N, CA, C, O and the ligand as a Tripos MOL2 file, in Angstrom:
@<TRIPOS>MOLECULE
protein
  309   307    78     0     0
PROTEIN
NO_CHARGES

@<TRIPOS>ATOM
      1 N          -2.6450    9.5240   -7.2630 N.3       1 MET1
      2 CA         -2.8170    8.3000   -8.1620 C.3       1 MET1
      3 C          -4.2050    8.4140   -8.7380 C.2       1 MET1
      4 O          -5.1760    8.7140   -8.0440 O.2       1 MET1
      5 N          -4.2660    8.1720   -9.9920 N.am      2 ASP2
      6 CA         -5.8040    8.2870  -10.5990 C.3       2 ASP2
      7 C          -6.4550    6.9320  -10.5880 C.2       2 ASP2
      8 O          -5.8530    5.9470  -10.1590 O.2       2 ASP2
      9 N          -7.6260    6.8780  -11.0370 N.am      3 ASP3
     10 CA         -8.4570    5.8170  -10.8860 C.3       3 ASP3
     11 C          -7.8570    4.5130  -11.6610 C.2       3 ASP3
     12 O          -7.7970    3.3930  -11.1530 O.2       3 ASP3
     13 N          -7.4630    4.8180  -12.8560 N.am      4 ASP4
     14 CA         -6.9030    3.7480  -13.7440 C.3       4 ASP4
     15 C          -5.6260    3.0960  -13.1550 C.2       4 ASP4
     16 O          -5.4040    1.8890  -13.2490 O.2       4 ASP4
     17 N          -4.8280    3.9510  -12.5610 N.am      5 GLU5
     18 CA         -3.6660    3.4310  -11.8970 C.3       5 GLU5
     19 C          -3.9050    2.6210  -10.6740 C.2       5 GLU5
     20 O          -3.2650    1.6010  -10.4170 O.2       5 GLU5
     21 N          -4.9350    3.1590   -9.8620 N.am      6 TYR6
     22 CA         -5.3640    2.5210   -8.7220 C.3       6 TYR6
     23 C          -5.9200    1.1750   -8.9780 C.2       6 TYR6
     24 O          -5.5930    0.2290   -8.2610 O.2       6 TYR6
     25 N          -6.7990    1.0310  -10.0300 N.am      7 ASP7
     26 CA         -7.4820   -0.1390  -10.3760 C.3       7 ASP7
     27 C          -6.4500   -1.1360  -10.8970 C.2       7 ASP7
     28 O          -6.5430   -2.3220  -10.5810 O.2       7 ASP7
     29 N          -5.4810   -0.6980  -11.6780 N.am      8 ASP8
     30 CA         -4.2860   -1.5780  -12.0320 C.3       8 ASP8
     31 C          -3.5920   -2.1620  -11.0000 C.2       8 ASP8
     32 O          -3.3070   -3.3590  -11.0040 O.2       8 ASP8
     33 N          -3.2320   -1.2300   -9.9150 N.am      9 LEU9
     34 CA         -2.4420   -1.7080   -8.7910 C.3       9 LEU9
     35 C          -3.2660   -2.6680   -7.9850 C.2       9 LEU9
     36 O          -2.7060   -3.7040   -7.6240 O.2       9 LEU9
     37 N          -4.4800   -2.4750   -7.6630 N.am     10 LEU10
     38 CA         -5.2950   -3.4500   -6.8110 C.3      10 LEU10
     39 C          -5.5570   -4.6640   -7.4590 C.2      10 LEU10
     40 O          -5.7620   -5.6760   -6.7890 O.2      10 LEU10
     41 N          -5.5770   -4.6870   -8.8560 N.am     11 SER11
     42 CA         -5.8230   -5.9600   -9.5700 C.3      11 SER11
     43 C          -4.4710   -6.7970   -9.6480 C.2      11 SER11
     44 O          -4.5160   -7.9670  -10.0270 O.2      11 SER11
     45 N          -3.3130   -6.2170   -9.3010 N.am     12 SER12
     46 CA         -2.1030   -6.8840   -9.2520 C.3      12 SER12
     47 C          -1.6290   -7.4420   -7.9970 C.2      12 SER12
     48 O          -0.7770   -8.3290   -7.9650 O.2      12 SER12
     49 N          -2.1940   -6.9130   -6.9120 N.am     13 VAL13
     50 CA         -1.6160   -7.3100   -5.5100 C.3      13 VAL13
     51 C          -2.6810   -8.2510   -4.9660 C.2      13 VAL13
     52 O          -3.8080   -8.3140   -5.4560 O.2      13 VAL13
     53 N          -2.2540   -9.0150   -3.8810 N.am     14 THR14
     54 CA         -3.1140   -9.9840   -3.2670 C.3      14 THR14
     55 C          -3.5760   -9.5020   -1.9050 C.2      14 THR14
     56 O          -2.7480   -9.0830   -1.0950 O.2      14 THR14
     57 N          -4.8400   -9.5450   -1.6340 N.am     15 PRO15
     58 CA         -5.3000   -9.1550   -0.3000 C.3      15 PRO15
     59 C          -4.8080   -9.9870    0.8550 C.2      15 PRO15
     60 O          -4.8070  -11.2160    0.7970 O.2      15 PRO15
     61 N          -4.4160   -9.3550    1.8390 N.am     16 HIS16
     62 CA         -3.7300  -10.0740    2.9680 C.3      16 HIS16
     63 C          -4.4580  -10.0030    4.3330 C.2      16 HIS16
     64 O          -4.8440  -11.0010    4.9410 O.2      16 HIS16
     65 N          -4.6150   -8.6590    4.7790 N.am     17 GLU17
     66 CA         -5.4130   -8.5270    6.0430 C.3      17 GLU17
     67 C          -6.1350   -7.2870    5.9650 C.2      17 GLU17
     68 O          -5.7530   -6.3600    5.2520 O.2      17 GLU17
     69 N          -7.2060   -7.2430    6.7070 N.am     18 SER18
     70 CA         -8.1090   -6.1050    6.7040 C.3      18 SER18
     71 C          -8.6910   -5.9500    8.0700 C.2      18 SER18
     72 O          -9.0540   -6.9380    8.7080 O.2      18 SER18
     73 N          -8.7930   -4.6970    8.5520 N.am     19 GLY19
     74 CA         -9.4190   -4.3530    9.7820 C.3      19 GLY19
     75 C          -9.1290   -2.9440   10.2090 C.2      19 GLY19
     76 O          -8.1500   -2.3650    9.7390 O.2      19 GLY19
     77 N          -9.9490   -2.3390   11.1010 N.am     20 GLY20
     78 CA         -9.7620   -1.0500   11.5660 C.3      20 GLY20
     79 C          -9.4740    0.0450   10.4760 C.2      20 GLY20
     80 O          -8.7140    0.9860   10.7040 O.2      20 GLY20
     81 N         -10.1430   -0.1370    9.2430 N.am     21 GLY21
     82 CA         -9.9740    0.7940    8.1810 C.3      21 GLY21
     83 C          -8.7300    0.6680    7.3940 C.2      21 GLY21
     84 O          -8.4760    1.4910    6.5160 O.2      21 GLY21
     85 N          -7.9330   -0.3280    7.6640 N.am     22 ILE22
     86 CA         -6.6200   -0.5790    7.0330 C.3      22 ILE22
     87 C          -6.6790   -1.9290    6.3610 C.2      22 ILE22
     88 O          -6.9980   -2.9630    6.9480 O.2      22 ILE22
     89 N          -6.3500   -1.8440    5.0940 N.am     23 THR23
     90 CA         -6.2790   -3.1920    4.3100 C.3      23 THR23
     91 C          -4.8320   -3.2820    3.7860 C.2      23 THR23
     92 O          -4.2400   -2.3250    3.2870 O.2      23 THR23
     93 N          -4.3340   -4.4680    3.9380 N.am     24 THR24
     94 CA         -2.9700   -4.8050    3.6100 C.3      24 THR24
     95 C          -2.9670   -5.7440    2.3850 C.2      24 THR24
     96 O          -3.6900   -6.7400    2.4070 O.2      24 THR24
     97 N          -2.2310   -5.4870    1.3760 N.am     25 TYR25
     98 CA         -2.0870   -6.3850    0.1850 C.3      25 TYR25
     99 C          -0.5730   -6.7560    0.0180 C.2      25 TYR25
    100 O           0.3350   -5.9790    0.3130 O.2      25 TYR25
    101 N          -0.3990   -7.9380   -0.4530 N.am     26 ARG26
    102 CA          0.9450   -8.4410   -0.6780 C.3      26 ARG26
    103 C           1.2960   -8.3170   -2.1710 C.2      26 ARG26
    104 O           0.5300   -8.6270   -3.0840 O.2      26 ARG26
    105 N           2.5150   -7.8400   -2.3130 N.am     27 ASN27
    106 CA          2.9800   -7.6560   -3.6770 C.3      27 ASN27
    107 C           3.7010   -8.9750   -4.1690 C.2      27 ASN27
    108 O           4.9290   -9.0450   -4.2270 O.2      27 ASN27
    109 N           2.9660   -9.8850   -4.4750 N.am     28 THR28
    110 CA          3.4900  -11.2700   -4.7600 C.3      28 THR28
    111 C           4.0280  -11.3160   -6.2260 C.2      28 THR28
    112 O           4.6910  -12.2820   -6.6030 O.2      28 THR28
    113 N           3.7510  -10.3050   -7.0190 N.am     29 VAL29
    114 CA          4.3040  -10.4070   -8.3440 C.3      29 VAL29
    115 C           5.4080   -9.4240   -8.6310 C.2      29 VAL29
    116 O           5.8200   -9.2400   -9.7760 O.2      29 VAL29
    117 N           5.9000   -8.7710   -7.5350 N.am     30 SER30
    118 CA          7.0110   -7.7780   -7.5250 C.3      30 SER30
    119 C           6.8270   -6.5890   -8.5380 C.2      30 SER30
    120 O           7.7320   -6.2130   -9.2830 O.2      30 SER30
    121 N           5.5940   -6.0430   -8.4970 N.am     31 ILE31
    122 CA          5.4020   -4.7760   -9.3180 C.3      31 ILE31
    123 C           6.0840   -3.6530   -8.6710 C.2      31 ILE31
    124 O           6.2820   -3.6350   -7.4560 O.2      31 ILE31
    125 N           6.4410   -2.7320   -9.4510 N.am     32 ALA32
    126 CA          7.2780   -1.5210   -9.0400 C.3      32 ALA32
    127 C           6.4320   -0.5460   -8.3170 C.2      32 ALA32
    128 O           5.3210   -0.2140   -8.7310 O.2      32 ALA32
    129 N           6.9710   -0.0900   -7.2260 N.am     33 CYS33
    130 CA          6.4620    0.9730   -6.4820 C.3      33 CYS33
    131 C           6.2600    2.3060   -7.3200 C.2      33 CYS33
    132 O           7.2650    2.7610   -7.8680 O.2      33 CYS33
    133 N           5.1730    2.9080   -7.4540 N.am     34 PRO34
    134 CA          5.0150    4.0430   -8.3340 C.3      34 PRO34
    135 C           5.9070    5.2970   -7.7480 C.2      34 PRO34
    136 O           6.2440    6.2280   -8.4790 O.2      34 PRO34
    137 N           6.2070    5.2360   -6.5380 N.am     35 ALA35
    138 CA          7.0160    6.4040   -6.0310 C.3      35 ALA35
    139 C           8.5110    6.2800   -6.2320 C.2      35 ALA35
    140 O           9.1610    7.2850   -6.5220 O.2      35 ALA35
    141 N           9.1180    5.0360   -6.0860 N.am     36 CYS36
    142 CA         10.5430    4.9200   -6.0990 C.3      36 CYS36
    143 C          10.9590    3.9290   -7.2560 C.2      36 CYS36
    144 O          12.1530    3.8060   -7.5270 O.2      36 CYS36
    145 N          10.0210    3.2390   -7.9240 N.am     37 ASP37
    146 CA         10.3220    2.3970   -8.8810 C.3      37 ASP37
    147 C          10.9930    1.0280   -8.5360 C.2      37 ASP37
    148 O          11.3230    0.2020   -9.3870 O.2      37 ASP37
    149 N          11.1580    0.8840   -7.1840 N.am     38 SER38
    150 CA         11.6540   -0.5480   -6.7350 C.3      38 SER38
    151 C          10.4610   -1.2620   -6.3510 C.2      38 SER38
    152 O           9.4220   -0.7290   -5.9600 O.2      38 SER38
    153 N          10.6990   -2.6860   -6.5050 N.am     39 PRO39
    154 CA          9.4160   -3.4630   -6.0510 C.3      39 PRO39
    155 C           9.1150   -3.2080   -4.6110 C.2      39 PRO39
    156 O          10.0690   -3.0280   -3.8550 O.2      39 PRO39
    157 N           7.8420   -3.1700   -4.1270 N.am     40 PHE40
    158 CA          7.5860   -2.9740   -2.7140 C.3      40 PHE40
    159 C           7.1350   -4.2540   -2.1890 C.2      40 PHE40
    160 O           6.7930   -5.1240   -2.9900 O.2      40 PHE40
    161 N           7.0940   -4.4730   -0.9290 N.am     41 ASP41
    162 CA          6.6170   -5.6320   -0.2460 C.3      41 ASP41
    163 C           5.1420   -5.7330    0.0070 C.2      41 ASP41
    164 O           4.4690   -6.6920   -0.3720 O.2      41 ASP41
    165 N           4.6990   -4.7620    0.6250 N.am     42 ASP42
    166 CA          3.2750   -4.6960    0.9880 C.3      42 ASP42
    167 C           2.6350   -3.3320    0.5580 C.2      42 ASP42
    168 O           3.2930   -2.2920    0.5880 O.2      42 ASP42
    169 N           1.3880   -3.3720    0.1760 N.am     43 LEU43
    170 CA          0.5720   -2.1030   -0.0180 C.3      43 LEU43
    171 C          -0.3810   -1.8970    1.0990 C.2      43 LEU43
    172 O          -1.1560   -2.8330    1.2980 O.2      43 LEU43
    173 N          -0.4800   -0.8410    1.8790 N.am     44 VAL44
    174 CA         -1.1980   -0.6440    3.0540 C.3      44 VAL44
    175 C          -2.0830    0.5060    2.6470 C.2      44 VAL44
    176 O          -1.6080    1.6070    2.3690 O.2      44 VAL44
    177 N          -3.4510    0.2270    2.6120 N.am     45 VAL45
    178 CA         -4.4690    1.2550    2.2480 C.3      45 VAL45
    179 C          -5.3610    1.6290    3.4920 C.2      45 VAL45
    180 O          -6.0920    0.8240    4.0680 O.2      45 VAL45
    181 N          -5.2060    2.9690    3.8360 N.am     46 CYS46
    182 CA         -5.8240    3.4500    4.9390 C.3      46 CYS46
    183 C          -7.0610    4.2220    4.5730 C.2      46 CYS46
    184 O          -6.9730    5.2370    3.8810 O.2      46 CYS46
    185 N          -8.3610    3.7100    5.0740 N.am     47 ARG47
    186 CA         -9.4650    4.1340    4.4090 C.3      47 ARG47
    187 C         -10.2390    5.1010    5.3880 C.2      47 ARG47
    188 O         -11.1030    5.8750    4.9760 O.2      47 ARG47
    189 N          -9.8660    5.0020    6.7220 N.am     48 ASP48
    190 CA        -10.5120    5.9080    7.6770 C.3      48 ASP48
    191 C         -10.0150    7.1930    7.7100 C.2      48 ASP48
    192 O          -8.9450    7.4090    7.1410 O.2      48 ASP48
    193 N         -10.7200    8.2750    8.3920 N.am     49 GLU49
    194 CA        -10.1860    9.6160    8.4720 C.3      49 GLU49
    195 C          -8.8780    9.5990    9.2400 C.2      49 GLU49
    196 O          -7.9130   10.2500    8.8400 O.2      49 GLU49
    197 N          -8.8380    8.8560   10.3460 N.am     50 TYR50
    198 CA         -7.6340    8.6890   11.0960 C.3      50 TYR50
    199 C          -7.3150    7.1880   11.2590 C.2      50 TYR50
    200 O          -8.1880    6.3880   11.5930 O.2      50 TYR50
    201 N          -6.0670    6.8400   11.0200 N.am     51 ASN51
    202 CA         -5.5950    5.6150   11.0410 C.3      51 ASN51
    203 C          -4.2910    5.4060   11.9200 C.2      51 ASN51
    204 O          -3.4150    6.2690   11.8940 O.2      51 ASN51
    205 N          -4.1650    4.3450   12.6430 N.am     52 SER52
    206 CA         -2.8780    4.1500   13.2670 C.3      52 SER52
    207 C          -2.3060    2.8380   12.8990 C.2      52 SER52
    208 O          -2.9910    1.8230   12.7730 O.2      52 SER52
    209 N          -0.9070    2.8990   12.7150 N.am     53 LEU53
    210 CA         -0.2410    1.6700   12.1460 C.3      53 LEU53
    211 C           0.7090    1.3050   13.2960 C.2      53 LEU53
    212 O           1.4150    2.1510   13.8460 O.2      53 LEU53
    213 N           0.6960    0.0400   13.6260 N.am     54 GLU54
    214 CA          1.7100   -0.5170   14.5850 C.3      54 GLU54
    215 C           2.6850   -1.4000   13.8040 C.2      54 GLU54
    216 O           2.3220   -2.4860   13.3530 O.2      54 GLU54
    217 N           3.8920   -0.9410   13.6500 N.am     55 LEU55
    218 CA          4.8800   -1.6260   13.0610 C.3      55 LEU55
    219 C           5.7520   -2.4600   13.7620 C.2      55 LEU55
    220 O           6.3890   -1.9680   14.6940 O.2      55 LEU55
    221 N           5.9000   -3.7180   13.4540 N.am     56 SER56
    222 CA          6.6910   -4.5450   14.2920 C.3      56 SER56
    223 C           8.1500   -4.5600   13.8190 C.2      56 SER56
    224 O           9.0310   -5.0530   14.5230 O.2      56 SER56
    225 N           8.3940   -4.0190   12.6280 N.am     57 VAL57
    226 CA          9.7250   -4.0410   12.0480 C.3      57 VAL57
    227 C          10.0090   -2.6830   11.3970 C.2      57 VAL57
    228 O           9.0720   -1.9930   10.9940 O.2      57 VAL57
    229 N          11.2290   -2.3030   11.2930 N.am     58 THR58
    230 CA         11.5680   -1.0800   10.7160 C.3      58 THR58
    231 C          11.4520   -1.1210    9.2370 C.2      58 THR58
    232 O          12.1020   -1.9620    8.6170 O.2      58 THR58
    233 N          10.5990   -0.1960    8.5570 N.am     59 LEU59
    234 CA         10.3970   -0.3030    7.1980 C.3      59 LEU59
    235 C          10.5020    1.1020    6.5250 C.2      59 LEU59
    236 O          10.1760    2.1420    7.0970 O.2      59 LEU59
    237 N          10.9770    1.0310    5.2900 N.am     60 ASP60
    238 CA         10.9160    2.3060    4.4480 C.3      60 ASP60
    239 C           9.5780    2.4190    3.8140 C.2      60 ASP60
    240 O           9.0520    1.4380    3.2890 O.2      60 ASP60
    241 N           9.0350    3.5420    3.8460 N.am     61 LEU61
    242 CA          7.6770    3.7680    3.3600 C.3      61 LEU61
    243 C           7.7040    4.8400    2.1650 C.2      61 LEU61
    244 O           8.3470    5.8860    2.2630 O.2      61 LEU61
    245 N           6.9890    4.5150    1.0780 N.am     62 CYS62
    246 CA          6.5870    5.4110    0.1550 C.3      62 CYS62
    247 C           5.0200    5.6030    0.2790 C.2      62 CYS62
    248 O           4.2940    4.7210    0.7400 O.2      62 CYS62
    249 N           4.5940    6.7340   -0.1370 N.am     63 ALA63
    250 CA          3.1870    7.0260    0.1360 C.3      63 ALA63
    251 C           2.6020    7.8020   -1.0370 C.2      63 ALA63
    252 O           3.3180    8.5930   -1.6500 O.2      63 ALA63
    253 N           1.3050    7.6040   -1.3780 N.am     64 THR64
    254 CA          0.4900    8.3860   -2.2850 C.3      64 THR64
    255 C          -0.9950    8.4070   -1.8350 C.2      64 THR64
    256 O          -1.3580    7.6870   -0.9050 O.2      64 THR64
    257 N          -1.7850    9.1580   -2.4340 N.am     65 THR65
    258 CA         -3.1640    9.1340   -2.1200 C.3      65 THR65
    259 C          -4.0670    8.7200   -3.2810 C.2      65 THR65
    260 O          -3.6890    8.9020   -4.4380 O.2      65 THR65
    261 N          -5.1540    8.2140   -3.0250 N.am     66 HIS66
    262 CA         -6.2280    7.9940   -3.9190 C.3      66 HIS66
    263 C          -7.5720    8.2490   -3.4970 C.2      66 HIS66
    264 O          -8.0990    7.4230   -2.7510 O.2      66 HIS66
    265 N          -8.2300    9.3010   -3.8720 N.am     67 ASP67
    266 CA         -9.6600    9.5230   -3.6330 C.3      67 ASP67
    267 C          -9.8480    9.7010   -2.0230 C.2      67 ASP67
    268 O         -10.8930    9.3490   -1.4760 O.2      67 ASP67
    269 N          -8.8600   10.2200   -1.3720 N.am     68 GLY68
    270 CA         -9.0140   10.3650    0.1300 C.3      68 GLY68
    271 C          -8.3930    9.2970    0.8830 C.2      68 GLY68
    272 O          -8.1980    9.4610    2.0870 O.2      68 GLY68
    273 N          -8.0380    8.1520    0.2680 N.am     69 ASP69
    274 CA         -7.4350    7.1230    0.9350 C.3      69 ASP69
    275 C          -5.8660    7.2900    0.8790 C.2      69 ASP69
    276 O          -5.3100    7.7110   -0.1350 O.2      69 ASP69
    277 N          -5.2180    6.9570    1.9650 N.am     70 ILE70
    278 CA         -3.8050    7.0230    1.9500 C.3      70 ILE70
    279 C          -3.2940    5.5380    1.4760 C.2      70 ILE70
    280 O          -3.7910    4.5010    1.9150 O.2      70 ILE70
    281 N          -2.2830    5.5800    0.5660 N.am     71 LEU71
    282 CA         -1.6220    4.2930    0.2200 C.3      71 LEU71
    283 C          -0.1570    4.3300    0.6210 C.2      71 LEU71
    284 O           0.5930    5.2370    0.2580 O.2      71 LEU71
    285 N           0.2030    3.3600    1.3460 N.am     72 LEU72
    286 CA          1.6070    3.2600    1.7820 C.3      72 LEU72
    287 C           2.2060    1.9750    1.1280 C.2      72 LEU72
    288 O           1.5980    0.9040    1.1420 O.2      72 LEU72
    289 N           3.3530    2.1320    0.5920 N.am     73 PHE73
    290 CA          4.1370    1.1230   -0.0220 C.3      73 PHE73
    291 C           5.3390    0.7490    0.9250 C.2      73 PHE73
    292 O           6.1230    1.6440    1.2400 O.2      73 PHE73
    293 N           5.5010   -0.4050    1.3460 N.am     74 THR74
    294 CA          6.4710   -0.7130    2.3800 C.3      74 THR74
    295 C           7.6690   -1.4660    1.6190 C.2      74 THR74
    296 O           7.5280   -2.2830    0.7090 O.2      74 THR74
    297 N           8.8150   -1.0440    2.1520 N.am     75 HIS75
    298 CA         10.0590   -1.6280    1.5930 C.3      75 HIS75
    299 C          10.8920   -1.9730    2.8590 C.2      75 HIS75
    300 O          11.1000   -1.1430    3.7450 O.2      75 HIS75
    301 N          11.3710   -3.2960    2.8900 N.am     76 LYS76
    302 CA         12.3100   -3.7020    3.8310 C.3      76 LYS76
    303 C          13.6550   -3.0130    3.5950 C.2      76 LYS76
    304 O          14.1830   -3.0940    2.4860 O.2      76 LYS76
    305 N          14.2210   -2.3480    4.5830 N.am     77 PRO77
    306 CA         15.4680   -1.5550    4.2930 C.3      77 PRO77
    307 C          16.6540   -2.6320    3.9980 C.2      77 PRO77
    308 O          17.7910   -2.2410    3.7300 O.2      77 PRO77
    309 ZN          8.6950    2.9940   -2.8660 Zn       78 ZN78
@<TRIPOS>BOND
     1     1     2 1
     2     2     3 1
     3     3     4 2
     4     3     5 am
     5     5     6 1
     6     6     7 1
     7     7     8 2
     8     7     9 am
     9     9    10 1
    10    10    11 1
    11    11    12 2
    12    11    13 am
    13    13    14 1
    14    14    15 1
    15    15    16 2
    16    15    17 am
    17    17    18 1
    18    18    19 1
    19    19    20 2
    20    19    21 am
    21    21    22 1
    22    22    23 1
    23    23    24 2
    24    23    25 am
    25    25    26 1
    26    26    27 1
    27    27    28 2
    28    27    29 am
    29    29    30 1
    30    30    31 1
    31    31    32 2
    32    31    33 am
    33    33    34 1
    34    34    35 1
    35    35    36 2
    36    35    37 am
    37    37    38 1
    38    38    39 1
    39    39    40 2
    40    39    41 am
    41    41    42 1
    42    42    43 1
    43    43    44 2
    44    43    45 am
    45    45    46 1
    46    46    47 1
    47    47    48 2
    48    47    49 am
    49    49    50 1
    50    50    51 1
    51    51    52 2
    52    51    53 am
    53    53    54 1
    54    54    55 1
    55    55    56 2
    56    55    57 am
    57    57    58 1
    58    58    59 1
    59    59    60 2
    60    59    61 am
    61    61    62 1
    62    62    63 1
    63    63    64 2
    64    63    65 am
    65    65    66 1
    66    66    67 1
    67    67    68 2
    68    67    69 am
    69    69    70 1
    70    70    71 1
    71    71    72 2
    72    71    73 am
    73    73    74 1
    74    74    75 1
    75    75    76 2
    76    75    77 am
    77    77    78 1
    78    78    79 1
    79    79    80 2
    80    79    81 am
    81    81    82 1
    82    82    83 1
    83    83    84 2
    84    83    85 am
    85    85    86 1
    86    86    87 1
    87    87    88 2
    88    87    89 am
    89    89    90 1
    90    90    91 1
    91    91    92 2
    92    91    93 am
    93    93    94 1
    94    94    95 1
    95    95    96 2
    96    95    97 am
    97    97    98 1
    98    98    99 1
    99    99   100 2
   100    99   101 am
   101   101   102 1
   102   102   103 1
   103   103   104 2
   104   103   105 am
   105   105   106 1
   106   106   107 1
   107   107   108 2
   108   107   109 am
   109   109   110 1
   110   110   111 1
   111   111   112 2
   112   111   113 am
   113   113   114 1
   114   114   115 1
   115   115   116 2
   116   115   117 am
   117   117   118 1
   118   118   119 1
   119   119   120 2
   120   119   121 am
   121   121   122 1
   122   122   123 1
   123   123   124 2
   124   123   125 am
   125   125   126 1
   126   126   127 1
   127   127   128 2
   128   127   129 am
   129   129   130 1
   130   130   131 1
   131   131   132 2
   132   131   133 am
   133   133   134 1
   134   134   135 1
   135   135   136 2
   136   135   137 am
   137   137   138 1
   138   138   139 1
   139   139   140 2
   140   139   141 am
   141   141   142 1
   142   142   143 1
   143   143   144 2
   144   143   145 am
   145   145   146 1
   146   146   147 1
   147   147   148 2
   148   147   149 am
   149   149   150 1
   150   150   151 1
   151   151   152 2
   152   151   153 am
   153   153   154 1
   154   154   155 1
   155   155   156 2
   156   155   157 am
   157   157   158 1
   158   158   159 1
   159   159   160 2
   160   159   161 am
   161   161   162 1
   162   162   163 1
   163   163   164 2
   164   163   165 am
   165   165   166 1
   166   166   167 1
   167   167   168 2
   168   167   169 am
   169   169   170 1
   170   170   171 1
   171   171   172 2
   172   171   173 am
   173   173   174 1
   174   174   175 1
   175   175   176 2
   176   175   177 am
   177   177   178 1
   178   178   179 1
   179   179   180 2
   180   179   181 am
   181   181   182 1
   182   182   183 1
   183   183   184 2
   184   183   185 am
   185   185   186 1
   186   186   187 1
   187   187   188 2
   188   187   189 am
   189   189   190 1
   190   190   191 1
   191   191   192 2
   192   191   193 am
   193   193   194 1
   194   194   195 1
   195   195   196 2
   196   195   197 am
   197   197   198 1
   198   198   199 1
   199   199   200 2
   200   199   201 am
   201   201   202 1
   202   202   203 1
   203   203   204 2
   204   203   205 am
   205   205   206 1
   206   206   207 1
   207   207   208 2
   208   207   209 am
   209   209   210 1
   210   210   211 1
   211   211   212 2
   212   211   213 am
   213   213   214 1
   214   214   215 1
   215   215   216 2
   216   215   217 am
   217   217   218 1
   218   218   219 1
   219   219   220 2
   220   219   221 am
   221   221   222 1
   222   222   223 1
   223   223   224 2
   224   223   225 am
   225   225   226 1
   226   226   227 1
   227   227   228 2
   228   227   229 am
   229   229   230 1
   230   230   231 1
   231   231   232 2
   232   231   233 am
   233   233   234 1
   234   234   235 1
   235   235   236 2
   236   235   237 am
   237   237   238 1
   238   238   239 1
   239   239   240 2
   240   239   241 am
   241   241   242 1
   242   242   243 1
   243   243   244 2
   244   243   245 am
   245   245   246 1
   246   246   247 1
   247   247   248 2
   248   247   249 am
   249   249   250 1
   250   250   251 1
   251   251   252 2
   252   251   253 am
   253   253   254 1
   254   254   255 1
   255   255   256 2
   256   255   257 am
   257   257   258 1
   258   258   259 1
   259   259   260 2
   260   259   261 am
   261   261   262 1
   262   262   263 1
   263   263   264 2
   264   263   265 am
   265   265   266 1
   266   266   267 1
   267   267   268 2
   268   267   269 am
   269   269   270 1
   270   270   271 1
   271   271   272 2
   272   271   273 am
   273   273   274 1
   274   274   275 1
   275   275   276 2
   276   275   277 am
   277   277   278 1
   278   278   279 1
   279   279   280 2
   280   279   281 am
   281   281   282 1
   282   282   283 1
   283   283   284 2
   284   283   285 am
   285   285   286 1
   286   286   287 1
   287   287   288 2
   288   287   289 am
   289   289   290 1
   290   290   291 1
   291   291   292 2
   292   291   293 am
   293   293   294 1
   294   294   295 1
   295   295   296 2
   296   295   297 am
   297   297   298 1
   298   298   299 1
   299   299   300 2
   300   299   301 am
   301   301   302 1
   302   302   303 1
   303   303   304 2
   304   303   305 am
   305   305   306 1
   306   306   307 1
   307   307   308 2
@<TRIPOS>SUBSTRUCTURE
     1 MET1         2 RESIDUE 1 A MET
     2 ASP2         6 RESIDUE 1 A ASP
     3 ASP3        10 RESIDUE 1 A ASP
     4 ASP4        14 RESIDUE 1 A ASP
     5 GLU5        18 RESIDUE 1 A GLU
     6 TYR6        22 RESIDUE 1 A TYR
     7 ASP7        26 RESIDUE 1 A ASP
     8 ASP8        30 RESIDUE 1 A ASP
     9 LEU9        34 RESIDUE 1 A LEU
    10 LEU10       38 RESIDUE 1 A LEU
    11 SER11       42 RESIDUE 1 A SER
    12 SER12       46 RESIDUE 1 A SER
    13 VAL13       50 RESIDUE 1 A VAL
    14 THR14       54 RESIDUE 1 A THR
    15 PRO15       58 RESIDUE 1 A PRO
    16 HIS16       62 RESIDUE 1 A HIS
    17 GLU17       66 RESIDUE 1 A GLU
    18 SER18       70 RESIDUE 1 A SER
    19 GLY19       74 RESIDUE 1 A GLY
    20 GLY20       78 RESIDUE 1 A GLY
    21 GLY21       82 RESIDUE 1 A GLY
    22 ILE22       86 RESIDUE 1 A ILE
    23 THR23       90 RESIDUE 1 A THR
    24 THR24       94 RESIDUE 1 A THR
    25 TYR25       98 RESIDUE 1 A TYR
    26 ARG26      102 RESIDUE 1 A ARG
    27 ASN27      106 RESIDUE 1 A ASN
    28 THR28      110 RESIDUE 1 A THR
    29 VAL29      114 RESIDUE 1 A VAL
    30 SER30      118 RESIDUE 1 A SER
    31 ILE31      122 RESIDUE 1 A ILE
    32 ALA32      126 RESIDUE 1 A ALA
    33 CYS33      130 RESIDUE 1 A CYS
    34 PRO34      134 RESIDUE 1 A PRO
    35 ALA35      138 RESIDUE 1 A ALA
    36 CYS36      142 RESIDUE 1 A CYS
    37 ASP37      146 RESIDUE 1 A ASP
    38 SER38      150 RESIDUE 1 A SER
    39 PRO39      154 RESIDUE 1 A PRO
    40 PHE40      158 RESIDUE 1 A PHE
    41 ASP41      162 RESIDUE 1 A ASP
    42 ASP42      166 RESIDUE 1 A ASP
    43 LEU43      170 RESIDUE 1 A LEU
    44 VAL44      174 RESIDUE 1 A VAL
    45 VAL45      178 RESIDUE 1 A VAL
    46 CYS46      182 RESIDUE 1 A CYS
    47 ARG47      186 RESIDUE 1 A ARG
    48 ASP48      190 RESIDUE 1 A ASP
    49 GLU49      194 RESIDUE 1 A GLU
    50 TYR50      198 RESIDUE 1 A TYR
    51 ASN51      202 RESIDUE 1 A ASN
    52 SER52      206 RESIDUE 1 A SER
    53 LEU53      210 RESIDUE 1 A LEU
    54 GLU54      214 RESIDUE 1 A GLU
    55 LEU55      218 RESIDUE 1 A LEU
    56 SER56      222 RESIDUE 1 A SER
    57 VAL57      226 RESIDUE 1 A VAL
    58 THR58      230 RESIDUE 1 A THR
    59 LEU59      234 RESIDUE 1 A LEU
    60 ASP60      238 RESIDUE 1 A ASP
    61 LEU61      242 RESIDUE 1 A LEU
    62 CYS62      246 RESIDUE 1 A CYS
    63 ALA63      250 RESIDUE 1 A ALA
    64 THR64      254 RESIDUE 1 A THR
    65 THR65      258 RESIDUE 1 A THR
    66 HIS66      262 RESIDUE 1 A HIS
    67 ASP67      266 RESIDUE 1 A ASP
    68 GLY68      270 RESIDUE 1 A GLY
    69 ASP69      274 RESIDUE 1 A ASP
    70 ILE70      278 RESIDUE 1 A ILE
    71 LEU71      282 RESIDUE 1 A LEU
    72 LEU72      286 RESIDUE 1 A LEU
    73 PHE73      290 RESIDUE 1 A PHE
    74 THR74      294 RESIDUE 1 A THR
    75 HIS75      298 RESIDUE 1 A HIS
    76 LYS76      302 RESIDUE 1 A LYS
    77 PRO77      306 RESIDUE 1 A PRO
    78 ZN78       309 GROUP 0 **** ****
């Protein structure tokens, strides 16, 4: 994902939680996932070199990268 696309994305989602190198954003305006074109639920940005996710529910994930960060798009199955 390039800088313009990343800036557009982050200007559209709502910050929700941050900690441990992981920031979660809510997709409150139902923008389309860049990977699968379906609206995603949350955007998870992993900024550390190593990150761990603890998922309490089963989710479908789409992924991309931006400037060394991992971006995960969650979809409820
Ligand atoms: Zn997707």
